[in-house]
TORKOL-4160 file (C-alpha; in steps of 0.2 Angstrom, whole numbers, padded with zeros to 4 digits, m for minus):
397
<pt num="1" X="m0030" Y="m0100" Z="m0074"/>
<pt num="2" X="m0033" Y="m0090" Z="m0090"/>
<pt num="3" X="m0015" Y="m0091" Z="m0095"/>
<pt num="4" X="m0012" Y="m0110" Z="m0092"/>
<pt num="5" X="m0028" Y="m0113" Z="m0103"/>
<pt num="6" X="m0020" Y="m0105" Z="m0118"/>
<pt num="7" X="m0005" Y="m0115" Z="m0117"/>
<pt num="8" X="m0016" Y="m0131" Z="m0114"/>
<pt num="9" X="m0027" Y="m0128" Z="m0127"/>
<pt num="10" X="m0017" Y="m0121" Z="m0140"/>
<pt num="11" X="m0013" Y="m0140" Z="m0146"/>
<pt num="12" X="m0033" Y="m0144" Z="m0148"/>
<pt num="13" X="m0034" Y="m0141" Z="m0166"/>
<pt num="14" X="m0019" Y="m0147" Z="m0174"/>
<pt num="15" X="m0028" Y="m0161" Z="m0183"/>
<pt num="16" X="m0043" Y="m0150" Z="m0191"/>
<pt num="17" X="m0028" Y="m0137" Z="m0196"/>
<pt num="18" X="m0019" Y="m0151" Z="m0204"/>
<pt num="19" X="m0033" Y="m0161" Z="m0210"/>
<pt num="20" X="m0032" Y="m0158" Z="m0230"/>
<pt num="21" X="m0014" Y="m0165" Z="m0229"/>
<pt num="22" X="m0020" Y="m0180" Z="m0219"/>
<pt num="23" X="m0033" Y="m0184" Z="m0231"/>
<pt num="24" X="m0021" Y="m0184" Z="m0245"/>
<pt num="25" X="m0007" Y="m0192" Z="m0236"/>
<pt num="26" X="m0017" Y="m0206" Z="m0227"/>
<pt num="27" X="m0030" Y="m0208" Z="m0241"/>
<pt num="28" X="m0044" Y="m0204" Z="m0229"/>
<pt num="29" X="m0062" Y="m0204" Z="m0235"/>
<pt num="30" X="m0072" Y="m0188" Z="m0229"/>
<pt num="31" X="m0081" Y="m0199" Z="m0216"/>
<pt num="32" X="m0065" Y="m0207" Z="m0209"/>
<pt num="33" X="m0058" Y="m0188" Z="m0207"/>
<pt num="34" X="m0075" Y="m0184" Z="m0199"/>
<pt num="35" X="m0074" Y="m0199" Z="m0187"/>
<pt num="36" X="m0055" Y="m0193" Z="m0181"/>
<pt num="37" X="m0061" Y="m0176" Z="m0177"/>
<pt num="38" X="m0076" Y="m0181" Z="m0170"/>
<pt num="39" X="m0069" Y="m0195" Z="m0157"/>
<pt num="40" X="m0061" Y="m0181" Z="m0148"/>
<pt num="41" X="m0077" Y="m0174" Z="m0144"/>
<pt num="42" X="m0084" Y="m0192" Z="m0140"/>
<pt num="43" X="m0071" Y="m0195" Z="m0129"/>
<pt num="44" X="m0073" Y="m0179" Z="m0120"/>
<pt num="45" X="m0092" Y="m0181" Z="m0119"/>
<pt num="46" X="m0090" Y="m0198" Z="m0110"/>
<pt num="47" X="m0076" Y="m0192" Z="m0098"/>
<pt num="48" X="m0082" Y="m0177" Z="m0094"/>
<pt num="49" X="m0096" Y="m0181" Z="m0082"/>
<pt num="50" X="m0086" Y="m0191" Z="m0071"/>
<pt num="51" X="m0071" Y="m0179" Z="m0070"/>
<pt num="52" X="m0080" Y="m0161" Z="m0068"/>
<pt num="53" X="m0092" Y="m0170" Z="m0056"/>
<pt num="54" X="m0076" Y="m0176" Z="m0045"/>
<pt num="55" X="m0073" Y="m0157" Z="m0042"/>
<pt num="56" X="m0087" Y="m0156" Z="m0030"/>
<pt num="57" X="m0078" Y="m0166" Z="m0020"/>
<pt num="58" X="m0061" Y="m0165" Z="m0023"/>
<pt num="59" X="m0049" Y="m0151" Z="m0027"/>
<pt num="60" X="m0051" Y="m0147" Z="m0046"/>
<pt num="61" X="m0033" Y="m0142" Z="m0046"/>
<pt num="62" X="m0029" Y="m0161" Z="m0045"/>
<pt num="63" X="m0042" Y="m0166" Z="m0059"/>
<pt num="64" X="m0033" Y="m0151" Z="m0069"/>
<pt num="65" X="m0017" Y="m0156" Z="m0068"/>
<pt num="66" X="m0020" Y="m0176" Z="m0072"/>
<pt num="67" X="m0029" Y="m0169" Z="m0088"/>
<pt num="68" X="m0017" Y="m0158" Z="m0094"/>
<pt num="69" X="m0002" Y="m0172" Z="m0092"/>
<pt num="70" X="m0015" Y="m0183" Z="m0103"/>
<pt num="71" X="m0016" Y="m0170" Z="m0116"/>
<pt num="72" X="0004" Y="m0170" Z="m0117"/>
<pt num="73" X="0004" Y="m0189" Z="m0117"/>
<pt num="74" X="m0009" Y="m0187" Z="m0132"/>
<pt num="75" X="0000" Y="m0178" Z="m0142"/>
<pt num="76" X="0017" Y="m0185" Z="m0141"/>
<pt num="77" X="0009" Y="m0201" Z="m0144"/>
<pt num="78" X="0001" Y="m0193" Z="m0159"/>
<pt num="79" X="0019" Y="m0188" Z="m0167"/>
<pt num="80" X="0027" Y="m0203" Z="m0163"/>
<pt num="81" X="0015" Y="m0219" Z="m0168"/>
<pt num="82" X="0000" Y="m0210" Z="m0178"/>
<pt num="83" X="0002" Y="m0216" Z="m0197"/>
<pt num="84" X="m0017" Y="m0220" Z="m0202"/>
<pt num="85" X="m0035" Y="m0221" Z="m0196"/>
<pt num="86" X="m0035" Y="m0230" Z="m0182"/>
<pt num="87" X="m0019" Y="m0224" Z="m0173"/>
<pt num="88" X="m0026" Y="m0207" Z="m0175"/>
<pt num="89" X="m0042" Y="m0212" Z="m0168"/>
<pt num="90" X="m0033" Y="m0218" Z="m0151"/>
<pt num="91" X="m0022" Y="m0203" Z="m0149"/>
<pt num="92" X="m0036" Y="m0190" Z="m0153"/>
<pt num="93" X="m0048" Y="m0201" Z="m0140"/>
<pt num="94" X="m0033" Y="m0198" Z="m0128"/>
<pt num="95" X="m0033" Y="m0180" Z="m0132"/>
<pt num="96" X="m0052" Y="m0177" Z="m0128"/>
<pt num="97" X="m0050" Y="m0187" Z="m0111"/>
<pt num="98" X="m0037" Y="m0175" Z="m0107"/>
<pt num="99" X="m0047" Y="m0160" Z="m0113"/>
<pt num="100" X="m0061" Y="m0167" Z="m0102"/>
<pt num="101" X="m0049" Y="m0165" Z="m0088"/>
<pt num="102" X="m0044" Y="m0146" Z="m0090"/>
<pt num="103" X="m0058" Y="m0137" Z="m0099"/>
<pt num="104" X="m0073" Y="m0137" Z="m0087"/>
<pt num="105" X="m0062" Y="m0140" Z="m0073"/>
<pt num="106" X="m0053" Y="m0125" Z="m0074"/>
<pt num="107" X="m0069" Y="m0116" Z="m0076"/>
<pt num="108" X="m0075" Y="m0125" Z="m0060"/>
<pt num="109" X="m0058" Y="m0116" Z="m0052"/>
<pt num="110" X="m0065" Y="m0099" Z="m0055"/>
<pt num="111" X="m0084" Y="m0102" Z="m0052"/>
<pt num="112" X="m0081" Y="m0109" Z="m0034"/>
<pt num="113" X="m0071" Y="m0092" Z="m0029"/>
<pt num="114" X="m0080" Y="m0077" Z="m0036"/>
<pt num="115" X="m0095" Y="m0068" Z="m0032"/>
<pt num="116" X="m0112" Y="m0074" Z="m0039"/>
<pt num="117" X="m0113" Y="m0056" Z="m0047"/>
<pt num="118" X="m0098" Y="m0057" Z="m0056"/>
<pt num="119" X="m0099" Y="m0075" Z="m0061"/>
<pt num="120" X="m0105" Y="m0070" Z="m0080"/>
<pt num="121" X="m0090" Y="m0060" Z="m0082"/>
<pt num="122" X="m0078" Y="m0072" Z="m0074"/>
<pt num="123" X="m0086" Y="m0085" Z="m0086"/>
<pt num="124" X="m0083" Y="m0076" Z="m0101"/>
<pt num="125" X="m0066" Y="m0072" Z="m0097"/>
<pt num="126" X="m0062" Y="m0090" Z="m0095"/>
<pt num="127" X="m0073" Y="m0094" Z="m0111"/>
<pt num="128" X="m0061" Y="m0080" Z="m0119"/>
<pt num="129" X="m0044" Y="m0088" Z="m0114"/>
<pt num="130" X="m0050" Y="m0105" Z="m0123"/>
<pt num="131" X="m0055" Y="m0095" Z="m0137"/>
<pt num="132" X="m0039" Y="m0087" Z="m0140"/>
<pt num="133" X="m0031" Y="m0102" Z="m0138"/>
<pt num="134" X="m0042" Y="m0112" Z="m0150"/>
<pt num="135" X="m0038" Y="m0098" Z="m0162"/>
<pt num="136" X="m0021" Y="m0098" Z="m0161"/>
<pt num="137" X="m0020" Y="m0117" Z="m0163"/>
<pt num="138" X="m0022" Y="m0117" Z="m0182"/>
<pt num="139" X="m0010" Y="m0104" Z="m0186"/>
<pt num="140" X="0002" Y="m0112" Z="m0172"/>
<pt num="141" X="m0001" Y="m0128" Z="m0181"/>
<pt num="142" X="0002" Y="m0122" Z="m0198"/>
<pt num="143" X="0019" Y="m0113" Z="m0193"/>
<pt num="144" X="0025" Y="m0129" Z="m0184"/>
<pt num="145" X="0019" Y="m0138" Z="m0200"/>
<pt num="146" X="0030" Y="m0127" Z="m0212"/>
<pt num="147" X="0045" Y="m0129" Z="m0200"/>
<pt num="148" X="0045" Y="m0145" Z="m0192"/>
<pt num="149" X="0033" Y="m0156" Z="m0202"/>
<pt num="150" X="0016" Y="m0163" Z="m0195"/>
<pt num="151" X="0025" Y="m0173" Z="m0180"/>
<pt num="152" X="0034" Y="m0156" Z="m0175"/>
<pt num="153" X="0017" Y="m0147" Z="m0175"/>
<pt num="154" X="0011" Y="m0161" Z="m0162"/>
<pt num="155" X="0026" Y="m0160" Z="m0152"/>
<pt num="156" X="0024" Y="m0141" Z="m0152"/>
<pt num="157" X="0009" Y="m0143" Z="m0144"/>
<pt num="158" X="0015" Y="m0156" Z="m0131"/>
<pt num="159" X="0028" Y="m0143" Z="m0126"/>
<pt num="160" X="0014" Y="m0129" Z="m0124"/>
<pt num="161" X="0004" Y="m0141" Z="m0112"/>
<pt num="162" X="0019" Y="m0144" Z="m0102"/>
<pt num="163" X="0020" Y="m0124" Z="m0098"/>
<pt num="164" X="0001" Y="m0125" Z="m0094"/>
<pt num="165" X="0005" Y="m0139" Z="m0081"/>
<pt num="166" X="0019" Y="m0130" Z="m0072"/>
<pt num="167" X="0008" Y="m0114" Z="m0072"/>
<pt num="168" X="m0004" Y="m0123" Z="m0062"/>
<pt num="169" X="0007" Y="m0132" Z="m0051"/>
<pt num="170" X="0017" Y="m0117" Z="m0044"/>
<pt num="171" X="0004" Y="m0102" Z="m0046"/>
<pt num="172" X="m0013" Y="m0110" Z="m0041"/>
<pt num="173" X="m0011" Y="m0115" Z="m0024"/>
<pt num="174" X="m0021" Y="m0132" Z="m0016"/>
<pt num="175" X="m0038" Y="m0126" Z="m0009"/>
<pt num="176" X="m0047" Y="m0137" Z="0005"/>
<pt num="177" X="m0063" Y="m0143" Z="m0001"/>
<pt num="178" X="m0081" Y="m0140" Z="0009"/>
<pt num="179" X="m0081" Y="m0156" Z="0018"/>
<pt num="180" X="m0098" Y="m0156" Z="0027"/>
<pt num="181" X="m0109" Y="m0150" Z="0014"/>
<pt num="182" X="m0102" Y="m0157" Z="m0002"/>
<pt num="183" X="m0102" Y="m0175" Z="0007"/>
<pt num="184" X="m0121" Y="m0174" Z="0010"/>
<pt num="185" X="m0123" Y="m0171" Z="m0008"/>
<pt num="186" X="m0124" Y="m0190" Z="m0019"/>
<pt num="187" X="m0107" Y="m0187" Z="m0030"/>
<pt num="188" X="m0115" Y="m0193" Z="m0046"/>
<pt num="189" X="m0134" Y="m0191" Z="m0044"/>
<pt num="190" X="m0138" Y="m0181" Z="m0059"/>
<pt num="191" X="m0158" Y="m0182" Z="m0056"/>
<pt num="192" X="m0158" Y="m0165" Z="m0047"/>
<pt num="193" X="m0149" Y="m0157" Z="m0060"/>
<pt num="194" X="m0161" Y="m0165" Z="m0075"/>
<pt num="195" X="m0174" Y="m0158" Z="m0065"/>
<pt num="196" X="m0167" Y="m0140" Z="m0065"/>
<pt num="197" X="m0176" Y="m0132" Z="m0081"/>
<pt num="198" X="m0168" Y="m0117" Z="m0082"/>
<pt num="199" X="m0149" Y="m0126" Z="m0082"/>
<pt num="200" X="m0157" Y="m0139" Z="m0094"/>
<pt num="201" X="m0162" Y="m0126" Z="m0107"/>
<pt num="202" X="m0146" Y="m0119" Z="m0107"/>
<pt num="203" X="m0138" Y="m0137" Z="m0108"/>
<pt num="204" X="m0149" Y="m0143" Z="m0122"/>
<pt num="205" X="m0145" Y="m0125" Z="m0134"/>
<pt num="206" X="m0126" Y="m0128" Z="m0130"/>
<pt num="207" X="m0128" Y="m0144" Z="m0137"/>
<pt num="208" X="m0135" Y="m0137" Z="m0154"/>
<pt num="209" X="m0122" Y="m0123" Z="m0152"/>
<pt num="210" X="m0107" Y="m0135" Z="m0150"/>
<pt num="211" X="m0114" Y="m0146" Z="m0164"/>
<pt num="212" X="m0114" Y="m0131" Z="m0176"/>
<pt num="213" X="m0097" Y="m0124" Z="m0168"/>
<pt num="214" X="m0086" Y="m0139" Z="m0170"/>
<pt num="215" X="m0094" Y="m0142" Z="m0186"/>
<pt num="216" X="m0087" Y="m0127" Z="m0193"/>
<pt num="217" X="m0070" Y="m0127" Z="m0184"/>
<pt num="218" X="m0068" Y="m0144" Z="m0189"/>
<pt num="219" X="m0070" Y="m0142" Z="m0207"/>
<pt num="220" X="m0067" Y="m0124" Z="m0210"/>
<pt num="221" X="m0049" Y="m0127" Z="m0217"/>
<pt num="222" X="m0054" Y="m0141" Z="m0229"/>
<pt num="223" X="m0069" Y="m0130" Z="m0234"/>
<pt num="224" X="m0058" Y="m0116" Z="m0239"/>
<pt num="225" X="m0045" Y="m0126" Z="m0246"/>
<pt num="226" X="m0057" Y="m0136" Z="m0258"/>
<pt num="227" X="m0063" Y="m0117" Z="m0262"/>
<pt num="228" X="m0046" Y="m0111" Z="m0267"/>
<pt num="229" X="m0043" Y="m0126" Z="m0277"/>
<pt num="230" X="m0059" Y="m0125" Z="m0286"/>
<pt num="231" X="m0058" Y="m0108" Z="m0291"/>
<pt num="232" X="m0040" Y="m0108" Z="m0297"/>
<pt num="233" X="m0035" Y="m0096" Z="m0281"/>
<pt num="234" X="m0017" Y="m0103" Z="m0280"/>
<pt num="235" X="m0011" Y="m0089" Z="m0268"/>
<pt num="236" X="m0026" Y="m0084" Z="m0258"/>
<pt num="237" X="m0026" Y="m0067" Z="m0251"/>
<pt num="238" X="m0027" Y="m0075" Z="m0233"/>
<pt num="239" X="m0022" Y="m0093" Z="m0231"/>
<pt num="240" X="m0035" Y="m0104" Z="m0224"/>
<pt num="241" X="m0028" Y="m0109" Z="m0208"/>
<pt num="242" X="m0025" Y="m0090" Z="m0204"/>
<pt num="243" X="m0044" Y="m0088" Z="m0208"/>
<pt num="244" X="m0047" Y="m0099" Z="m0196"/>
<pt num="245" X="m0036" Y="m0092" Z="m0182"/>
<pt num="246" X="m0045" Y="m0075" Z="m0186"/>
<pt num="247" X="m0062" Y="m0083" Z="m0184"/>
<pt num="248" X="m0056" Y="m0090" Z="m0167"/>
<pt num="249" X="m0052" Y="m0073" Z="m0162"/>
<pt num="250" X="m0067" Y="m0063" Z="m0169"/>
<pt num="251" X="m0079" Y="m0076" Z="m0162"/>
<pt num="252" X="m0069" Y="m0074" Z="m0145"/>
<pt num="253" X="m0072" Y="m0056" Z="m0144"/>
<pt num="254" X="m0090" Y="m0058" Z="m0150"/>
<pt num="255" X="m0094" Y="m0071" Z="m0135"/>
<pt num="256" X="m0086" Y="m0058" Z="m0123"/>
<pt num="257" X="m0097" Y="m0045" Z="m0129"/>
<pt num="258" X="m0112" Y="m0055" Z="m0133"/>
<pt num="259" X="m0111" Y="m0059" Z="m0114"/>
<pt num="260" X="m0111" Y="m0042" Z="m0110"/>
<pt num="261" X="m0126" Y="m0039" Z="m0121"/>
<pt num="262" X="m0134" Y="m0052" Z="m0111"/>
<pt num="263" X="m0132" Y="m0043" Z="m0096"/>
<pt num="264" X="m0140" Y="m0028" Z="m0102"/>
<pt num="265" X="m0152" Y="m0034" Z="m0115"/>
<pt num="266" X="m0158" Y="m0052" Z="m0106"/>
<pt num="267" X="m0150" Y="m0068" Z="m0108"/>
<pt num="268" X="m0162" Y="m0076" Z="m0116"/>
<pt num="269" X="m0166" Y="m0062" Z="m0129"/>
<pt num="270" X="m0148" Y="m0063" Z="m0135"/>
<pt num="271" X="m0147" Y="m0082" Z="m0136"/>
<pt num="272" X="m0165" Y="m0082" Z="m0147"/>
<pt num="273" X="m0156" Y="m0071" Z="m0158"/>
<pt num="274" X="m0140" Y="m0077" Z="m0161"/>
<pt num="275" X="m0147" Y="m0093" Z="m0165"/>
<pt num="276" X="m0158" Y="m0088" Z="m0177"/>
<pt num="277" X="m0146" Y="m0078" Z="m0185"/>
<pt num="278" X="m0134" Y="m0095" Z="m0187"/>
<pt num="279" X="m0147" Y="m0104" Z="m0193"/>
<pt num="280" X="m0149" Y="m0092" Z="m0207"/>
<pt num="281" X="m0131" Y="m0092" Z="m0209"/>
<pt num="282" X="m0130" Y="m0110" Z="m0212"/>
<pt num="283" X="m0142" Y="m0112" Z="m0225"/>
<pt num="284" X="m0131" Y="m0102" Z="m0236"/>
<pt num="285" X="m0113" Y="m0102" Z="m0232"/>
<pt num="286" X="m0110" Y="m0118" Z="m0242"/>
<pt num="287" X="m0121" Y="m0116" Z="m0258"/>
<pt num="288" X="m0114" Y="m0097" Z="m0260"/>
<pt num="289" X="m0096" Y="m0100" Z="m0252"/>
<pt num="290" X="m0091" Y="m0111" Z="m0265"/>
<pt num="291" X="m0091" Y="m0098" Z="m0278"/>
<pt num="292" X="m0075" Y="m0087" Z="m0273"/>
<pt num="293" X="m0062" Y="m0089" Z="m0261"/>
<pt num="294" X="m0064" Y="m0070" Z="m0254"/>
<pt num="295" X="m0082" Y="m0073" Z="m0251"/>
<pt num="296" X="m0080" Y="m0091" Z="m0243"/>
<pt num="297" X="m0067" Y="m0082" Z="m0231"/>
<pt num="298" X="m0080" Y="m0067" Z="m0226"/>
<pt num="299" X="m0095" Y="m0081" Z="m0224"/>
<pt num="300" X="m0082" Y="m0092" Z="m0213"/>
<pt num="301" X="m0079" Y="m0075" Z="m0202"/>
<pt num="302" X="m0097" Y="m0069" Z="m0203"/>
<pt num="303" X="m0103" Y="m0085" Z="m0196"/>
<pt num="304" X="m0089" Y="m0088" Z="m0184"/>
<pt num="305" X="m0094" Y="m0072" Z="m0175"/>
<pt num="306" X="m0113" Y="m0078" Z="m0174"/>
<pt num="307" X="m0109" Y="m0095" Z="m0168"/>
<pt num="308" X="m0098" Y="m0088" Z="m0153"/>
<pt num="309" X="m0110" Y="m0073" Z="m0150"/>
<pt num="310" X="m0120" Y="m0084" Z="m0137"/>
<pt num="311" X="m0106" Y="m0095" Z="m0131"/>
<pt num="312" X="m0101" Y="m0087" Z="m0114"/>
<pt num="313" X="m0120" Y="m0083" Z="m0112"/>
<pt num="314" X="m0125" Y="m0101" Z="m0113"/>
<pt num="315" X="m0111" Y="m0109" Z="m0102"/>
<pt num="316" X="m0114" Y="m0094" Z="m0087"/>
<pt num="317" X="m0131" Y="m0096" Z="m0088"/>
<pt num="318" X="m0128" Y="m0115" Z="m0085"/>
<pt num="319" X="m0117" Y="m0110" Z="m0070"/>
<pt num="320" X="m0127" Y="m0096" Z="m0063"/>
<pt num="321" X="m0144" Y="m0108" Z="m0064"/>
<pt num="322" X="m0135" Y="m0122" Z="m0055"/>
<pt num="323" X="m0136" Y="m0126" Z="m0035"/>
<pt num="324" X="m0119" Y="m0121" Z="m0028"/>
<pt num="325" X="m0117" Y="m0139" Z="m0021"/>
<pt num="326" X="m0119" Y="m0146" Z="m0038"/>
<pt num="327" X="m0111" Y="m0134" Z="m0049"/>
<pt num="328" X="m0096" Y="m0147" Z="m0054"/>
<pt num="329" X="m0112" Y="m0159" Z="m0058"/>
<pt num="330" X="m0121" Y="m0147" Z="m0069"/>
<pt num="331" X="m0106" Y="m0140" Z="m0077"/>
<pt num="332" X="m0102" Y="m0159" Z="m0082"/>
<pt num="333" X="m0120" Y="m0162" Z="m0088"/>
<pt num="334" X="m0120" Y="m0146" Z="m0096"/>
<pt num="335" X="m0102" Y="m0150" Z="m0106"/>
<pt num="336" X="m0106" Y="m0167" Z="m0110"/>
<pt num="337" X="m0123" Y="m0162" Z="m0119"/>
<pt num="338" X="m0113" Y="m0148" Z="m0128"/>
<pt num="339" X="m0098" Y="m0158" Z="m0133"/>
<pt num="340" X="m0110" Y="m0175" Z="m0136"/>
<pt num="341" X="m0117" Y="m0163" Z="m0151"/>
<pt num="342" X="m0099" Y="m0158" Z="m0155"/>
<pt num="343" X="m0095" Y="m0175" Z="m0157"/>
<pt num="344" X="m0109" Y="m0178" Z="m0169"/>
<pt num="345" X="m0107" Y="m0162" Z="m0180"/>
<pt num="346" X="m0092" Y="m0165" Z="m0188"/>
<pt num="347" X="m0095" Y="m0182" Z="m0193"/>
<pt num="348" X="m0112" Y="m0177" Z="m0201"/>
<pt num="349" X="m0104" Y="m0166" Z="m0211"/>
<pt num="350" X="m0090" Y="m0179" Z="m0218"/>
<pt num="351" X="m0105" Y="m0192" Z="m0221"/>
<pt num="352" X="m0115" Y="m0179" Z="m0231"/>
<pt num="353" X="m0100" Y="m0175" Z="m0242"/>
<pt num="354" X="m0099" Y="m0193" Z="m0245"/>
<pt num="355" X="m0115" Y="m0196" Z="m0249"/>
<pt num="356" X="m0117" Y="m0181" Z="m0260"/>
<pt num="357" X="m0103" Y="m0189" Z="m0271"/>
<pt num="358" X="m0088" Y="m0180" Z="m0264"/>
<pt num="359" X="m0085" Y="m0162" Z="m0260"/>
<pt num="360" X="m0094" Y="m0151" Z="m0272"/>
<pt num="361" X="m0104" Y="m0134" Z="m0271"/>
<pt num="362" X="m0119" Y="m0145" Z="m0269"/>
<pt num="363" X="m0111" Y="m0156" Z="m0256"/>
<pt num="364" X="m0105" Y="m0141" Z="m0244"/>
<pt num="365" X="m0122" Y="m0134" Z="m0246"/>
<pt num="366" X="m0130" Y="m0150" Z="m0240"/>
<pt num="367" X="m0118" Y="m0151" Z="m0227"/>
<pt num="368" X="m0119" Y="m0135" Z="m0217"/>
<pt num="369" X="m0138" Y="m0134" Z="m0221"/>
<pt num="370" X="m0141" Y="m0149" Z="m0209"/>
<pt num="371" X="m0133" Y="m0138" Z="m0195"/>
<pt num="372" X="m0145" Y="m0123" Z="m0197"/>
<pt num="373" X="m0159" Y="m0137" Z="m0194"/>
<pt num="374" X="m0151" Y="m0144" Z="m0177"/>
<pt num="375" X="m0148" Y="m0127" Z="m0172"/>
<pt num="376" X="m0167" Y="m0124" Z="m0176"/>
<pt num="377" X="m0171" Y="m0136" Z="m0165"/>
<pt num="378" X="m0160" Y="m0133" Z="m0152"/>
<pt num="379" X="m0168" Y="m0114" Z="m0152"/>
<pt num="380" X="m0185" Y="m0123" Z="m0149"/>
<pt num="381" X="m0180" Y="m0132" Z="m0134"/>
<pt num="382" X="m0173" Y="m0117" Z="m0127"/>
<pt num="383" X="m0189" Y="m0108" Z="m0127"/>
<pt num="384" X="m0199" Y="m0122" Z="m0123"/>
<pt num="385" X="m0188" Y="m0125" Z="m0105"/>
<pt num="386" X="m0189" Y="m0107" Z="m0102"/>
<pt num="387" X="m0173" Y="m0103" Z="m0093"/>
<pt num="388" X="m0170" Y="m0089" Z="m0081"/>
<pt num="389" X="m0159" Y="m0073" Z="m0081"/>
<pt num="390" X="m0144" Y="m0073" Z="m0068"/>
<pt num="391" X="m0140" Y="m0062" Z="m0054"/>
<pt num="392" X="m0133" Y="m0046" Z="m0061"/>
<pt num="393" X="m0144" Y="m0046" Z="m0078"/>
<pt num="394" X="m0151" Y="m0030" Z="m0079"/>
<pt num="395" X="m0166" Y="m0035" Z="m0089"/>
<pt num="396" X="m0172" Y="m0043" Z="m0073"/>
<pt num="397" X="m0171" Y="m0028" Z="m0064"/>
């Protein structure tokens, strides 16, 4: 499952990786670029409550294979038909629906099969596979673009997704659903999930977390390209796409390490500390990073590490807090809350840049500063809802 996720998701960030070129070639405003980035997460947010909740009733394998097939279609469609704002919007929206059918459904496949004590580590392993593929996506897109152009980059993403489909079709056997117990639960009744304060605490924090994660991931390459241009860094010591890849890899390691820290130190403590650190970093990265490319690269890497630190801890907290009969619905709501924020974050970055008169140190400073405010609000909500630690977390013993 984890190997398939790497292949399925390796094309997920082809658009943000190549965004500076699209802005120039298609004459996009920053707001338009933000919308194309954000619509991926908007489509995901709308589709995920249906697709993931269905896995409480039918085999998640069926939903997963359908999601990967749609992902392949979206990448091929972008390569063949995209030539501006509206065609890109449609293709990226289809990609978002495809991701809704692969990300949390893949997690559901694992969550249904592991002992509750091992749940946290299983989720961390799954998150690591997603993180690795997301990190490699930037370098993969950059390399394919150099060799075959941007259309070739999207075709390569489609071929990788095809490999994921084959892996799951052949090596993830079908599994019968639990008939009676699952059928007694109203499939799309989210009210019991909303009453689960612990699950909702993790979901609200995840919303702020994904807001800032997608804001950085969607604009990191463009931010670094801007800094390299205005500071005269004609041959950066490490290219913007490679910085973004390194950020993802560092973040993946931080996510796994953060989950282990949650087990040993307490999940709530780790999340509160990570969110406070992120808010501080967001307040300074835009203002300081614009001064030099090496400084900007270091700040992006450090900020990425802090953002990913509580990523697995939040999703594991939601999965472990869920009623087993409603785990699909809980993960659906958790993911919808998260990627609702993930949809808005990149758009607000572009909107602030345009309102500030375009890309400038002041504009980037304000753009990232708003993320820090959002994270502080999410931290307050997390504390207010008072989530619980999970079985296997040593802090509760």
